[in-house]
Structure formats: C-alpha cells, structure tokens
N, C-alpha and C positions, 0 to 999 in steps of 0.2 A: 679356879684358875684365872687369873685377869682376863685372858684371851675371851672367854665365854662372856665375862660381863661387856668386855669392850665391843664385841660384833655383834651383841643381842641388840636386834633391832627394837626401836622406840615403837610405842602404840600410834604412831603416827599415819593418818590415813589422809589422803589427798581427797578434799573435797572439791569436785570440780563440776561444773554446771553440762547440761546437755549442749555441746559446741555446735551442733547442726541447727540449734534454735537461735543461735547469737546471730546479729547482722555483723555486717563489715566492720563498722566503726566499733562496736562491742568486741568482737573477736581481736580487732588489732590492740585494743586497750588490754584485753585479757592476756594475751601472748606476752606482752611488754612486761606486764605484773608478774607472769610466771617466770619469765626468764629471770628477772629480778630474784624471785623466791627461790627457784631453783638453784640458783648460784651460790644462796647463802644458808639455805634451809636443807640437812641430810638427814637420812633415814637410818641413822645408825648413831651409836655415842661417839660424836666427832671429838668433844672434848676429852673423854677418856681417852681414845686413842692417841690424841697430841700429848697429854700428859704421860702416857705409857712410853711414847716415843721420847719424850723430854726425860723421862726418869732413867729410861734405858741407855740413853746416849749420856747422860750425867754418869751412870755407873760404869760405863766404858771408860769414859775419861778419867774417873778414879782406879779403875783395874790398870790402866795403862801406864798412868803415874807410879802405882806400886809396882809394876813388872819393873817398870823402868830404874827403881831404886835396887833391884835384886843385883848384887854385884856377882860378877863371874871371877872366878880365880885366874889370875893372867898366867900365861906361859901354856905352851902346848897348843899343837894345832886344831884338835878338837874344841877347846874351850875358845879359841879364836872363831871358828864357825859359829858357835854358840852363841858368842857374843855379837857377832856381824847380824845372826838372824833375830837376836832379841831387839836389838835397834832397828833392823827393818822393819819388824811388828810394830814396833812403837811409832816409827816414820809414816807407814802405811795408815794407820788407825787415825795418827793427828791430821794427816791429809784430808781423810775423810771428814773428821771432827770440824776442821777449819772450814771445809767447805758445807757444811751442812749448818742450817740457820732457820730454825723453825719460823713460819712466815707469822706476822704479827695479826693479821685478818685471815679468818678461815673461810675464804672463797672458794670457788669452784677453781678460777682461773689460777689462783694464787697456790692453792693445794697443788693443783696439776703441775705447776712449774716446780714446786718444792719437790714432788714426789720424782720428776725426771732428773733434776740435778743430782738429789741424794741417791736415786737408785744406781746410777752410773757411776757416782764417786764410790759408792758402797760395794759395788761388784769388782772394781778393780782392787780396792781395800781388802776385800775376802779373799779373792784369788791370790794376791802376791802375800797375804798373811798365813794363809793356810801351805804355802810353801815352805815359809820360815818355822810356821809351827812344828813342823816334822823335826826340826834340829833342836828345838828349845822345850818339847812339852815334857819330857824326861827331867830335866833339871829344873825348869820354872813351873811348876803347876798351877799357877794363876794365869798362864799362858790360856789353858783350857776354856776358863771363864772368859777371857778377851773373845775367843772365837765364838763360844755360845752366845755372847751379848753382840756379837757382830750377827749371827744368824738370828737372832731375836728381832733385832733391828729390820732385817731383810725381811722377816715373815710380817712383821707390821706394816713395812712398806707395800708387801704384796697385797694384803688384806685392804691397806688403803687403796691400791691401784683397783682391785675389783670393786670397790664400791665407786670410785669415781668413774669406771668403765659404765656401770649401770646409770649413774648420774649424766653421763656423757650422751647416751641413748636418747634420754628425755630432750637434754640441752639442744642435740641435733635436731631433733625433729621441731621443736618449738623454733629454732633458728631457720629451718627449711620454711615452717611456717609463716615466720617474719618475712622472709624473702619473698614468698608467694604473694603476702598481701603488700609489700612495698612495690612489686612488679603489677600487682591489679590497680594499685593506686595511680603508678606512672602511665599504665595504659588507660586509664580512665581520664588521667589529665589530658593525654596526648588526644585521645577521641574528641574530649572537649575542646581542644583546640581546633582539630581538624573541622568538626562541625559548625564553628565560630566562622573558620576560613571560608566554608562551603557556602554560609550564609552572605558573607560577603562577595565572594563571587557570584551568587544568584543576583545579588543587588547590581552588580557591576554588569553582568549579562544584560539584564532587563534593561539597564540604561543604555546600554550598546544597541540593542534590539529597537528600543526607542527612538535613539538618535537615526538609525537606519532607516527606520518608516518615515521619520520626520523628514530625512533628506530624499527620500524617494516621492514623499508626497509634493515637495517642493520642486523636484524635477518635473511631476507628472503635470503639477500647475504651469510651469515654464512651457512645456511641450504642448498645452492647450492654447498659446498665444499665437497672433498673426504673425510676430516677429520668428517664432520657431517654424512655423509653417513655410515663410518665406525661405528661411535657412534649409528646411529639408527640400524644398524644391530645388534649391542651388545644389544641394547635395546629390539630388537625383540627377540633375543635369551634368554635374561632374562626372557620376559613374557612366552616364551615356556618353559624354566625350571620351573619357579612358576606355571604354568599349569599341568608340569608333577608331581611335588612334591604333588600338591592338589590332581592329581588322585590316586598317592600312598597313601595318607593319608586317602583317602576315602576307598581304598582296605583294609588297615589294620583296619579301623573301620569297615568294612564288616566282617572282620575274627574274630574281638571281639566281634561283634554285638549278636550273638546266645547266648554268655556267660554272658552278661550283667546281667541279672536277677539273676543268680546264684552268680557271683561277686559281687552284691551289698549286697545280703544275707549274704554273706561271712563277706564283711564290717562291716554289722550291728552287726553281732554275735560277730565278735571280738571286737567290740567295748562296747558290753555289757558283754564281757569275758566269754562268752560260747566257743569261740574258741580261741587258741594261736598260732599265725604265728610267725615263724621266721622274724628277721628285714629285710633280703632281700626278702622274700615273700610278707612282709607288703608293701616294696616300689614298686616291683613288680604289687601288686593288684592295689595300687594306679595310676600307668602309664598305667595300660591296661584300666582303666576307663576315664583317663583325656588324656594323650598323648603315645599311642600305639607303637609310632616310637621310642620312647626312652627307651622301655624297655631292660633290661638287661639280657641275658640268659632265653628266654621265655619259651624254651623246659623245664629247670628245674622246672618251675611253673607248666606249663600244666600238667607234668608228677605228681607232688604233689595234685594238683585239681583231677585229674583223680584217684589218689588212695585214696583221702579224700572222693570222692563222693560213692566210694564202701563200705564205712563205715557210711556215714551221707549224706542223700539227700539234707540236708538243706531246707526241707520244699518243695521241686519241685516234681510234679506229676511224676509218672512213664513214663507216655508217653513222657512229656516234657524231663524227665532225659536222656531218650533214646537219644533223637536227640543231647544233649549236650554231653554225652559221646562219642557220634559217632563223633561230630564235633573236640573234643577234641582230638580223636585219630588220625582223618585227619591231624589236626595241626601237631601233635609229629612225624607221619610217613613222611608226604610230605616237612616238613621245609619249606612252603610256607610261613609262618609269618617271619621268619629268612630273608627269601630271598627279600621279600618286604622292610622290615627293611633295608637291606644293599642297596637296588635300592634308598631307601628315604636318606640315607646317603650320597651315591654318588653323588646324584643329589643336595642335599644342599650344598655339598663341591665345587661342580661347580658353583652352583649359589653364594657362597661365592666368590669365585676368579672372578668370572665375575663382581660382583656388586664392588667389589675393583678396578677392571680395569677400570670400567664405571666410579666410583667416582673421579678417576684419569684424567678423560677426560679434557683437557682445553677448547675445543669447548663447551662441556655441561655446564661448569661453566660460559661461556662467555654468552651463550645464555639465563641460567638461570638469570645472573646479568642484562642481557638487558630486559628480561621479568619482574624482580622485578620494574626495572625504569620506564616501560612502565605501568605498574599497578598503580603504585605511581603517575604517570601523569594522568592516567586514572581516579584514586578517586579525585586528584586535580582537573580534568575538572568537573566532576560532581558537585564538590561542587561550584565551577565559576558558570557552569549551572543553579545550583539552587538559588545561589545569584542573577544571572541574572534575573531570574523569580520574585524573590520577589522583586527587584527593578521595573521591568515592571509593576507589581501590583500595587506599590505605585506611579508610573506614571500614570496608570489609576485612581487612587483614585484621584490624584491631580486634573487631568483632570475634572474629574467629580465634584470635590468641585470648582474649577473655574468658572465653567460653573453655578453652583447654585449661587455662588458670583455675577457673571454677571447677573443673572437676579435679584438678591437681589439688586444690584446697580441700574438697570434700574427702578425697583419698587420705591426705594428710589428717584432718580432724578425725577420720574413724581410726588411723594408727595412734593419734595423740590419745582419744579416749580409751583406747584399750591399754597403752603402755603406762597412763598415769592412774588405772584403778588401783 
C-alpha cells in the first residue's frame, strides 16, 4: 500500500548540541538556524505525500469528468432526481478542485496554509457529495469511486495534519526560545542604557556637590572679613531694636488693656447711633483698640472718656467703673502713655535708619546671592539624587527580570533538548 510507503519515517536523526553549554550568542544563532531548518525539513516522505495527493486529486478530476458524461434518460420524477444529484456531486467536487492548489514550496507555513484551506473545502464537498451519492449510486457505479477518492484525500490530509502538529510543537518551542532570547537582549540593552544614565547622573551629582562646597567656602571666606563683622553687628543691633520696640508695644497694650471693655462698648454704641463721637475721637478709639502707638493726642481722648463716664457708665458695673476711672486718671496725670509712644517712635526711627543702612550693605547682598545660588544647587542636587534612585530601582527590576528570563530559558532548553531527540 502506498500509505505505508508514504508515512514511513526517514532515517533522519536530529543532531543537536548540548544546549546548556552554548553561550547566549551561540544559542541565538542555533535557534535561528533550527527555525529555518525545521520549516524546510520533515521527518517523513513529504514528496511522496504531495505526489500521492496530486495523483489522487488528478484521478478525482478524471472520475468526475467521466461521471459527468453519463447520460440519464430523460423523463420521470426519479430520473430528474438522479440527474440533479449527479450534477450536484460534480458541482461540489469541482468546487473543491478549484479551491485546492498544491503549494509550489514545501515549507511548514505554506503546507499548514494549504491544509487549512483544503481541509475545510474538502469537508464541505464530502458532506454534500454523500447526500447526493445516496440517489446516484445505483445507476452510476463510478460515483462510488468518486466518494472513495474524496475519502482518500481526506485521509492524506489527516496524515499531513498529524505530521504538521508534531512539527508545530518543535517550532513553537523554538519560537518561544527566540522570544525569550529577544526579551533577554532587550533587557540587557535597557540595563546598559540605565547604567550609562547612572554614570552620567553620578558625574552631575559630583559636580553639584563640588559647586555647593565651593559656594560654601566662598561664603565662609566672606564671613571672616571685617565688612561682614560690621554687618553682623548691625544685624544684632537691629534685633535688639526690634525686641525693644516689641516691649514698648506690649507696654502700650498693657496701658490700654484695663480700658478695652469700655472702649469696645463705646465703639458698639457709636455704631448703633446711641453715641456720637467727633471724627478725631473716632480715629483715636479705633487706634487704641488696634495700634495704640499710633494714637494722636491720647490725653485729649482720655479726658473726654473720663468726662463721658461721669454721665454714662456704658453698662459697666460700679466696681469695674472705679478701676477704669482710676486708671484713666493715672494715664492723664502721669503722661506715661505719651512717653511710651515717644519711645516707640524713637525706636522705630532708629530701626528704620539701621535697616536702610543694612540694606545698602554690599557684603550682605553678596552673601545673599551666594546663598541663593547654593539653594538652587541643593534643589538641583535633590532632583538628581531622586532621579538616581529611580534609575537604581529600574536596574534592580531589570536584574530580577533577567534572572526570571534566564530561568525560563533554562526550562525551555530542557524541553527543546527532550523534544528534538
């Protein structure tokens, strides 16, 4: 039988090296070579298979032509049915023959494409031909040969499919290995880029640190000069004057504190229209509650308030009223409030002149400019260090991925070594 000859395996044994001993580049070359080879070389009599397919398809075409020449006597319902089904068989077979073209090159991809197209077309042809065969087999003996030839072609295609499935396992494993190698190569290229970026960042970080240190040395050098010491003394004096002015502010607030309740009640009653104050008294009332040091002629207001409280206690209890009137008398007689205001103005004036002098200091401006530059460099350095950490993390990820891919490659090598023996 030609089937026995057709599917008898050739004495072809794959000669493959121990893949675990190959380095990455050697393994890559071997996989590319084997993919090409496995796509072209088959472990069975492929030429015999294709010749038999061609012969059987040719016989089928001949038989369908012979069957087509058979004339059915016209007339009668039965004869019409037979004629219809004979023509249908011829139509179905010719549709299959028209769709079936043997590939010019016997590669795995083209054979697989040929099988898929032919198998589908043959299945439809066989199914429809068998239906018509039931009606013509008695009067057209050649119809049996047509069905047998279709079934033979189906068997040949099944055998081809089985062989291609075996081939597919090897090609899939080789393709998987090729993809692993590609991923490893890309992983190594990205790792190299990351390492290069890391070196560049280290250089930038070193330059930034060097700049920061150079600026710091320059600042320290300036701070050792006589000009800086003078500026520092002025700055210390400024702090003293600020503290002194703050103490005076506190003293002024303490002077106003016993009057706050009655001042707020007066403010509230003025807003409601119960009391009417002259404009200068309105301004004084507002300043006493907010900026006591800025009050103009406080004595005049204190006297007005003292006289007002003799007529209207503003809802303050007699006990508290006694303390308030006593404190107002003290302020009017002692002139302590005006003295503290005078001290505040004097201190503020001194402070203003001192700040103007400090602001003109060239050494201060130089140090401030250097400190600004140093701050900018530190911000840039922090950004570089963050970027470096991100790249280090990426390198660690790539290292883990490489280890995983190498393990996967080892597993695939074992599968390949076993399947290709």
